[in-house]
C-alpha positions as CSV (number, residue, x, y, z in Angstrom):
1,M,30.1,-13.8,6.3
2,D,29.3,-13.5,10.0
3,P,25.5,-14.2,10.5
4,Q,25.1,-11.3,12.9
5,A,26.7,-8.9,10.4
6,L,24.5,-10.2,7.7
7,L,21.4,-9.4,9.8
8,N,22.6,-5.9,10.2
9,L,22.8,-5.2,6.5
10,R,20.0,-3.1,4.8
11,K,19.1,-2.7,1.1
12,F,17.0,0.0,-0.6
13,L,15.3,-0.7,-3.8
14,V,13.0,1.6,-5.8
15,P,12.0,1.8,-9.5
16,E,12.9,4.6,-11.9
17,I,10.5,7.4,-10.9
18,V,9.2,10.3,-13.0
19,Y,7.3,12.7,-10.7
20,G,5.1,15.7,-11.5
21,N,2.0,17.0,-13.2
22,G,1.8,15.5,-16.7
23,A,3.9,12.4,-16.0
24,L,1.0,10.2,-17.2
25,A,1.4,11.6,-20.7
26,L,4.8,10.0,-20.9
27,A,3.4,6.4,-20.9
28,G,3.7,6.0,-24.6
29,R,7.3,7.3,-24.7
30,H,8.5,4.9,-22.0
31,A,6.6,2.0,-23.5
32,G,8.4,2.7,-26.7
33,N,11.7,2.9,-24.9
34,F,11.1,-0.7,-23.8
35,G,10.5,-1.7,-27.4
36,A,6.9,-2.7,-26.6
37,T,4.9,-4.2,-29.5
38,K,1.6,-4.4,-27.6
39,V,0.7,-3.1,-24.2
40,L,-1.9,-4.5,-21.8
41,I,-3.5,-1.7,-19.8
42,V,-4.7,-3.1,-16.5
43,T,-7.3,-0.9,-14.9
44,D,-10.6,-0.9,-13.1
45,A,-14.0,0.6,-13.7
46,G,-13.4,3.6,-11.5
47,V,-10.1,4.6,-13.1
48,A,-11.6,4.1,-16.5
49,E,-14.7,6.2,-15.6
50,A,-12.4,9.0,-14.4
51,G,-10.8,9.2,-17.8
52,W,-7.3,8.2,-16.8
53,A,-7.2,5.0,-18.8
54,A,-8.3,6.9,-21.9
55,K,-5.4,9.3,-21.4
56,V,-3.0,6.4,-21.3
57,E,-4.5,5.0,-24.4
58,S,-4.1,8.4,-26.1
59,S,-0.4,8.5,-25.1
60,L,0.2,5.0,-26.6
61,H,-1.7,6.0,-29.7
62,E,0.6,9.0,-30.1
63,Y,3.6,6.8,-30.2
64,G,2.0,4.2,-32.5
65,I,1.9,1.4,-29.9
66,P,-1.0,-1.1,-30.0
67,Y,-2.7,-1.9,-26.8
68,A,-5.5,-4.0,-25.2
69,V,-7.4,-3.2,-22.0
70,F,-8.1,-5.5,-19.1
71,S,-10.6,-4.0,-16.7
72,E,-12.0,-7.0,-14.9
73,V,-10.4,-5.9,-11.6
74,T,-11.9,-4.9,-8.3
75,S,-10.4,-2.7,-5.5
76,N,-9.1,-5.7,-3.6
77,P,-7.4,-7.8,-6.5
78,K,-8.5,-11.4,-6.3
79,D,-6.8,-14.6,-7.4
80,H,-9.3,-15.3,-10.3
81,E,-8.9,-11.7,-11.5
82,V,-5.2,-12.2,-11.8
83,M,-5.5,-15.4,-13.7
84,A,-8.1,-13.8,-16.0
85,G,-5.6,-11.0,-16.6
86,V,-2.9,-13.6,-17.5
87,E,-5.2,-15.1,-20.1
88,A,-5.8,-11.6,-21.6
89,Y,-2.1,-10.9,-21.7
90,R,-1.3,-14.1,-23.5
91,R,-4.4,-13.9,-25.8
92,E,-3.5,-10.4,-26.9
93,N,0.3,-11.3,-27.4
94,C,1.4,-8.4,-25.1
95,D,4.9,-7.8,-24.0
96,L,4.5,-4.9,-21.5
97,M,1.9,-3.8,-18.9
98,L,0.7,-0.4,-17.8
99,P,-0.9,-1.5,-14.6
100,M,-2.5,-1.1,-11.3
101,D,-1.8,-3.5,-8.4
102,C,-3.5,-6.6,-10.0
103,A,-0.9,-6.4,-12.8
104,K,1.9,-7.3,-10.4
105,G,0.2,-10.7,-10.0
106,I,-0.3,-11.0,-13.7
107,G,3.4,-10.4,-14.3
108,V,4.4,-12.9,-11.7
109,V,2.3,-15.7,-13.3
110,V,3.4,-14.7,-16.9
111,G,7.1,-14.9,-15.8
112,N,6.9,-18.1,-13.8
113,G,4.0,-20.1,-15.2
114,R,2.3,-21.1,-12.0
115,H,-0.9,-20.1,-10.2
116,I,-0.7,-16.8,-8.4
117,L,-1.4,-18.3,-5.0
118,E,1.8,-20.4,-5.2
119,F,4.0,-17.3,-4.6
120,E,2.8,-16.3,-1.2
121,G,5.5,-15.2,1.2
122,V,8.9,-13.5,0.9
123,D,11.2,-14.0,-2.1
124,E,9.2,-16.8,-3.6
125,V,9.2,-15.3,-7.1
126,T,12.1,-16.8,-9.1
127,N,11.8,-15.1,-12.5
128,P,11.0,-11.5,-13.5
129,G,7.8,-10.9,-15.4
130,P,7.3,-8.5,-18.4
131,P,8.2,-4.8,-18.0
132,M,5.7,-2.8,-15.9
133,I,5.1,0.9,-16.1
134,F,3.0,2.0,-13.1
135,I,0.8,5.0,-12.9
136,P,-0.8,5.5,-9.4
137,T,-4.2,7.0,-9.3
138,T,-4.5,7.2,-5.5
139,A,-2.2,8.9,-2.9
140,G,-1.8,6.0,-0.5
141,T,-1.4,2.5,-1.7
142,S,2.2,3.0,-3.0
143,A,2.0,-0.1,-5.3
144,D,3.9,2.0,-7.8
145,V,7.2,1.7,-5.8
146,S,6.8,-1.3,-3.5
147,Q,8.0,-4.8,-3.3
148,F,4.6,-6.0,-2.2
149,A,1.6,-7.5,-4.1
150,I,-1.5,-8.2,-2.1
151,I,-3.9,-10.7,-3.6
152,T,-7.1,-12.1,-2.1
153,D,-7.3,-15.9,-1.9
154,T,-11.0,-16.3,-2.4
155,S,-11.1,-19.9,-1.3
156,R,-9.5,-19.3,2.1
157,K,-10.9,-15.7,2.3
158,I,-7.5,-14.2,3.2
159,K,-5.2,-11.7,1.6
160,I,-1.8,-13.2,0.7
161,A,1.3,-11.0,0.6
162,I,3.8,-11.6,-2.2
163,V,7.0,-9.8,-1.3
164,S,9.7,-9.8,-3.9
165,K,11.9,-7.4,-5.8
166,M,10.4,-9.0,-8.9
167,V,7.1,-7.1,-8.4
168,V,8.8,-3.7,-8.2
169,P,7.8,-1.8,-11.4
170,D,10.4,-0.8,-13.9
171,I,9.2,2.8,-14.1
172,S,6.6,4.7,-12.0
173,L,5.0,7.7,-13.6
174,V,3.7,9.6,-10.6
175,D,1.3,12.3,-11.6
176,P,-0.5,14.1,-8.8
177,Q,-3.3,15.2,-11.2
178,T,-4.6,11.7,-11.3
179,T,-5.7,12.0,-7.7
180,V,-8.2,14.9,-8.2
181,T,-10.9,12.5,-9.2
182,M,-10.8,10.5,-6.0
183,P,-13.9,11.0,-3.9
184,P,-13.5,12.2,-0.3
185,D,-13.9,8.8,1.3
186,L,-11.2,7.3,-0.9
187,T,-8.9,10.3,-0.3
188,A,-9.4,9.7,3.4
189,A,-8.8,6.0,3.3
190,T,-5.7,6.1,1.1
191,G,-4.3,9.0,3.0
192,M,-4.6,7.1,6.3
193,D,-3.1,4.1,4.6
194,A,0.0,6.2,3.7
195,L,0.2,7.3,7.4
196,C,0.1,3.6,8.5
197,H,2.8,2.8,5.9
198,S,5.0,5.5,7.4
199,F,4.4,4.6,11.0
200,E,5.0,0.9,10.5
201,A,8.1,1.4,8.4
202,F,9.5,3.8,11.0
203,V,9.2,1.4,13.9
204,S,10.0,-1.7,11.9
205,N,12.8,-3.9,13.1
206,A,14.2,-3.8,9.6
207,A,14.2,0.1,9.4
208,S,17.3,2.0,8.3
209,A,18.4,5.6,8.2
210,I,17.2,5.8,4.6
211,T,13.7,4.4,5.3
212,D,13.4,6.5,8.5
213,M,14.1,9.7,6.5
214,A,11.4,8.9,4.0
215,A,8.8,7.7,6.5
216,F,9.4,10.7,8.9
217,R,9.0,13.2,6.1
218,A,5.8,11.5,4.9
219,V,4.2,11.8,8.3
220,G,4.7,15.5,8.3
221,L,3.3,15.9,4.8
222,I,0.2,13.9,5.7
223,V,-0.5,15.8,8.9
224,D,-0.3,19.1,7.0
225,N,-2.2,18.1,3.8
226,L,-4.7,15.2,4.3
227,Y,-7.6,17.2,5.5
228,G,-7.0,19.8,2.8
229,A,-7.1,17.2,0.1
230,Y,-10.2,15.7,1.7
231,S,-12.1,18.9,2.0
232,N,-10.7,20.7,-1.1
233,P,-10.3,17.9,-3.6
234,T,-9.3,20.1,-6.6
235,D,-6.6,22.0,-4.7
236,M,-3.4,20.8,-6.4
237,A,-1.1,22.0,-3.6
238,F,-2.8,19.5,-1.2
239,R,-2.9,16.8,-3.9
240,D,0.7,17.2,-4.8
241,N,1.9,17.0,-1.2
242,M,-0.2,13.9,-0.5
243,M,1.1,12.2,-3.6
244,M,4.7,13.0,-2.5
245,A,3.8,11.6,1.0
246,S,2.5,8.4,-0.6
247,L,5.6,8.1,-2.6
248,M,7.9,8.6,0.4
249,A,5.9,6.2,2.6
250,G,6.0,3.6,-0.2
251,M,9.8,3.8,-0.5
252,A,10.0,3.4,3.3
253,F,7.7,0.4,3.8
254,S,8.8,-1.3,0.6
255,N,12.3,-1.6,2.1
256,A,11.6,-1.7,5.9
257,S,8.4,-3.8,5.6
258,L,5.3,-3.3,7.8
259,G,3.8,-4.7,11.0
260,L,0.8,-5.6,13.0
261,V,-1.6,-3.0,11.6
262,H,-1.2,-4.4,8.1
263,A,-1.3,-8.0,9.2
264,M,-4.7,-7.3,10.9
265,A,-6.0,-5.3,8.0
266,H,-5.1,-8.0,5.5
267,S,-7.0,-10.5,7.6
268,M,-10.1,-8.3,7.7
269,G,-9.9,-7.3,4.1
270,G,-9.6,-10.9,2.9
271,T,-12.4,-12.2,5.0
272,K,-15.0,-9.4,4.4
273,D,-13.6,-7.7,1.2
274,L,-13.2,-4.4,3.1
275,A,-11.5,-1.2,2.0
276,H,-7.8,-1.7,3.0
277,G,-7.2,1.9,3.9
278,E,-10.2,2.1,6.2
279,C,-9.1,-1.1,8.0
280,N,-5.7,0.4,8.6
281,A,-7.1,3.6,9.9
282,I,-9.3,2.1,12.6
283,L,-6.5,-0.3,13.7
284,L,-3.6,2.1,14.0
285,E,-4.4,3.7,17.4
286,K,-4.7,0.3,19.2
287,V,-1.6,-1.1,17.6
288,V,0.5,2.0,18.4
289,R,-0.6,1.7,22.1
290,F,0.2,-2.1,22.0
291,N,3.7,-1.6,20.4
292,F,4.7,1.5,22.3
293,P,6.6,-0.1,25.1
294,D,8.9,-1.8,22.6
295,A,9.5,1.2,20.3
296,S,8.9,4.2,22.6
297,E,11.8,6.3,21.3
298,K,10.7,6.0,17.7
299,Y,7.0,6.6,18.5
300,T,8.0,9.7,20.5
301,R,9.7,11.0,17.3
302,L,6.5,10.3,15.3
303,A,4.5,12.1,17.9
304,A,6.7,15.1,17.4
305,A,6.2,14.9,13.7
306,M,2.4,14.9,14.3
307,G,2.7,18.1,16.3
308,V,2.7,16.7,19.9
309,H,4.9,18.7,22.2
310,V,6.9,15.8,23.7
311,D,9.5,17.6,25.7
312,G,9.2,16.7,29.4
313,L,6.4,14.2,28.8
314,K,6.6,10.7,30.4
315,P,6.4,7.8,27.9
316,V,2.9,7.0,28.9
317,D,1.8,10.5,28.3
318,V,3.4,10.6,24.9
319,A,1.6,7.4,24.0
320,D,-1.7,8.9,25.1
321,A,-1.1,12.1,23.2
322,L,0.0,10.3,20.0
323,V,-3.1,8.0,20.0
324,E,-5.3,11.0,20.5
325,R,-3.7,12.9,17.6
326,I,-4.2,9.9,15.3
327,A,-7.8,9.5,16.4
328,A,-8.5,13.2,15.8
329,M,-7.0,13.0,12.3
330,R,-9.0,9.8,11.5
331,E,-12.3,11.3,12.8
332,K,-11.8,14.6,10.9
333,V,-11.8,12.7,7.6
334,G,-14.9,10.7,8.4
335,L,-13.4,7.3,9.2
336,N,-15.5,6.5,12.3
337,R,-16.8,3.0,11.8
338,R,-16.1,0.2,14.3
339,L,-15.7,-3.5,13.5
340,R,-19.3,-4.1,14.2
341,D,-20.3,-1.5,11.6
342,M,-18.1,-3.3,9.0
343,G,-19.9,-6.7,9.0
344,I,-17.5,-8.4,11.4
345,A,-19.1,-10.5,14.1
346,P,-17.6,-11.5,17.4
347,D,-17.4,-15.1,16.2
348,D,-15.1,-13.9,13.4
349,I,-12.4,-12.6,15.7
350,R,-10.6,-15.8,16.6
351,Q,-10.0,-16.7,12.9
352,L,-9.1,-13.1,12.1
353,A,-6.5,-13.2,14.8
354,R,-5.1,-16.5,13.7
355,N,-4.8,-15.3,10.1
356,S,-3.1,-12.1,11.2
357,S,-0.5,-14.0,13.3
358,L,0.6,-15.8,10.1
359,D,0.9,-12.7,7.9
360,P,4.5,-12.0,6.7
361,C,4.2,-8.4,8.0
362,M,4.4,-9.8,11.6
363,A,8.1,-10.6,11.1
364,T,9.0,-6.9,11.3
365,N,6.6,-5.7,14.0
366,P,8.5,-4.3,16.9
367,R,6.6,-6.3,19.5
368,V,5.8,-10.0,19.3
369,A,2.1,-10.7,19.2
370,G,0.3,-14.1,19.1
371,P,-3.3,-14.9,18.3
372,A,-4.5,-14.2,21.8
373,E,-3.0,-10.7,21.9
374,I,-4.3,-9.9,18.4
375,A,-7.8,-11.2,19.3
376,Q,-7.7,-8.8,22.3
377,L,-7.0,-5.9,20.0
378,Y,-9.8,-6.8,17.6
379,E,-12.2,-7.0,20.6
380,E,-11.2,-3.6,21.8
381,I,-11.9,-2.1,18.3
382,Y,-15.2,-4.0,18.1
383,Q,-16.7,-2.2,21.1
């Protein structure tokens, strides 16, 4: 096949998705459909405390399926947590996982028999892992539909990206009710994460008509519903729309990939163990302005989706208005810290920029950026 024609092809991969209030209660039924004899529930302390892990356990019990719980997981899954999860999976003789993000790493190791850090990069996972049923509990990360697994390499203090169709869950049970227990700061951070997913997928050089459709719709939903979910956390209309936005944004970026925002956020999060969504939120404005000259038409469409009246505006004015609109949304949900407030020192910037430039997400950013340009962006956000 002609190499240029090959480069123009696009694929679109998503798991089976069951969406709606009460979807979580189907965990036992779907585990049974896979013929599971014992399930490893991968969770963290916050999800367990909110009661969602117990509801999964109840569903498994209803269908007579034994289970074990692995909860030694933090918000930024780490290499040693993944390997501990692998030990638990093998020790308990499990054959299916009901997971959060860390479980993707566990599945990779179980299926391939090597340390999790050996799979960094794109299409480095040869064999599938055990079946995975995902139940998201935030409206933003989109691990439930994506081809990405992000794991912290604790020795190098960086986040590695494992990008493979082998980490796409088999089934996602997307239940908006699980998000009502998120505190406002987590609602804000994950919501802005979903916005970044949408933006980066839309301007990606691997975008397609299908990913554009999902990303564009997600932006509109986030604009209309994030503050409502943040300020009225029990209002299911807002929660439902934000979960749908997260799902659409996830379908978009999983297939179009990401860009400079996520490359820089991965570097920050790996070095300082920072909240991923907050990192994305404070980076987005600067990256939009940096990228704008190379993707002005698409950013203009995103500006319109965010309520900017773009007709008759010069490109530079569209860029200004779009950045201002993003900043206003970020500030309205309380994400106002700068790099200096997050424990990052000026001496950290050079290494952060170098790590960012090597991130796989850079391959699909619409504008080429080396360590010097990335360092300049970090410095602007530090001020």
